[in-house]
C-alpha positions, 0 to 999 in steps of 0.5 A: 539520485545515487544507485546502490551497486548491484539494484537495477535501474528501473524505467519511469512508471507509467500514469495508467499502470498506476492508476490501473494497480489502484484500482485493481487493489480497490476491486480486490479489497472489495471483492475479498469483503464480498466473497467467503471471508465476509467482513473478517478484521484479518484479511489484508489490505490491498490497497492500503499495499498498494497505496504505499508503495506507489507512495513510496516508489511515486510520491509525485504521483500519489499523494495524500489526497488521492489516498483520502478519495480512495479511503472515501470509496473504501468506507462507501464500500464498506459502509462505515463511518465516513471518513473512518478509512479516508483518514488512515490511508491519508495517515499511511500516504503521510508515512510513506512520504515521510520514510520514501528516501530512506525506506529504498536503500534497504532490501525488500525483506528488510522494507517489509520490516519497516512498514509493518508500523506503518499498517498497524497505525493505520489498523489502530486508527480505523479500530480507535474511529470504530470505538469513539463512534459506539461500534463493537470491538471486532476482536484480537483477530484484526491485529493479523491484518497488519502482519499479513498485509507486511508479508505481502510487500515482496510479492507487491514489490516483485509484480508493480516494478515489473513494467520497469524493469530494464534488460541486464544485459547491456549491449552497444544499443542500450548502454544502461 
């Protein structure tokens, strides 16, 4: 892949770090749902953010099947209709794989704008499945969740890429 000028060269992502970040995002999602906020519809989906991030940066290691498995875990935690989050996360994984080559050419704030439609589609799928199954509409505050999740994209880019950054000052022992 041709690198853009000024873009840092990254080390390969450790599978251990990818898995631990996904499990941590799942745990944080569960804590947000059990904490003071309860099941507020406007809370950002940290697991969806992490799945899309790794689906864009490491599509060989984070696949649609993994997104499906984490979606089932969220369905069990929410005691929701089994497959509701799994379907949404699978769609997220597919869309992340579809745009991963194009998305990485943009700066991080523009990337955040490009992932907003992904999170909107995933949230719309969850709401649509809720409505089809006979549950009530949770309110219009559900529209804030994709926006807040996309606003966290620069933070996720900063935090999740830290272990992969190479030193900025090359020397005789580190020519890259």
